[in-house]
Phi, psi and omega in degrees: 000129177271115182268150174295156184306322184291347178248339188302324182260018186291320180078182185274357182252018181260158179237149176253118181268135177237147178274158176288141174235151179214160180146202181262130186257138179214160187219109170282150173226143181191203184220156168233116183228114181050044176084357179262123184261130179221144172242128182251005175178153175230136186245144167276138178240102185268131175264165179287178183298330179283344178075020185248340181215160183278139177248334185202145175236118185245145176223135356280163181298140178223349183274346180246130181302153183299325181291331176285320175303320180294324175298319177299315180297316182293319180293323177298317179298316179302316181295311183297322178290325180296322182269000176078025182286135180205158175056053178195176178259168178203158163217139182238156180233133181231155171241128179249116175274100186296321184299322182254003184049045181255131179250127180245130173274123179270308180194161171232124178257133182269063181190166168286163175259125179296330178296337181276342194301308182294327181291319174300316181298320181293321186265316186261344177096004179204146174289155176290352172299337179304312184287326178296319179292318178304311182295320178299330179271001180076024181249151177302132182293136180237132180218122177295164182227118176056042177250012180273188184273350186228155177278328181221158178213159184210145164255114185240135182280150175250119187248156170227135191274343186235152175292154179176174176259126180287123179249344177206138175233160178302137180271176176300324178293321177297317179297320179296323178292322176298315180297323180294316183280329182230082186306137178090350182284135178238129177253123176248118181275143178240007176225161176225165179300134181097347180287139167264125190300319184288348180262356179283144182288151172074018181268153172289164180278345187246352175196170191228143180268124179265332182175189180228145173247132173252116187236152171230149182201175179273348178204161177296322180299315179295322180296318179292324176296318178296318179300315181296320181293318182292311184294330179291336185251355181298130187274056170281143175224150186221149169253151180302141176286141179295145178273147179273118180277000000 
């Protein structure tokens, strides 16, 4: 890699300083195939009240105006064409500072996002694996649009605020009851009986992720009501964590 002069002599003891950015986060996903650029969806990325970790991923995006979404889409295309990217999938993440109308590029991943797959299926009628397979086979990527069973979909995290030992998690029967009452809902567990929450990898220091819910609904309001109803009834149980003497 040829580095610019200002970085070439930096060495291993240098640091790269970045400024803080804030705003509304959104993520376009699409494909570049034989020079043809396409975007097949844009997602809202909701953070928790502390603004430090994600609580929900919604599709399609609604918190960012369409003209701002288009700017995200256009900037992603400019970047991918500049670096010569072709015959692959991508998803990019942006932060939009509404007060200053400033758009920040966070990252571009040269792949589909697995977190998006079930949401695409619920709203558009097909997983984003469809386009990845098409490109792998050398065929133009095809993705249906709004042919799914729901108008909106979400991947929502299930949190627990205190450390503890997991003594009960939802069973297969519990999951089936959720599916019966809330069609299309999928519960993915990230803990098991006997786990101590604070010892699990990738957890925040102030709360713990128990699992994820994949939901579909006819509106965002209905989806949030379903999420609240499901999480209030999920049969997780905990024993106090031992104290360190």
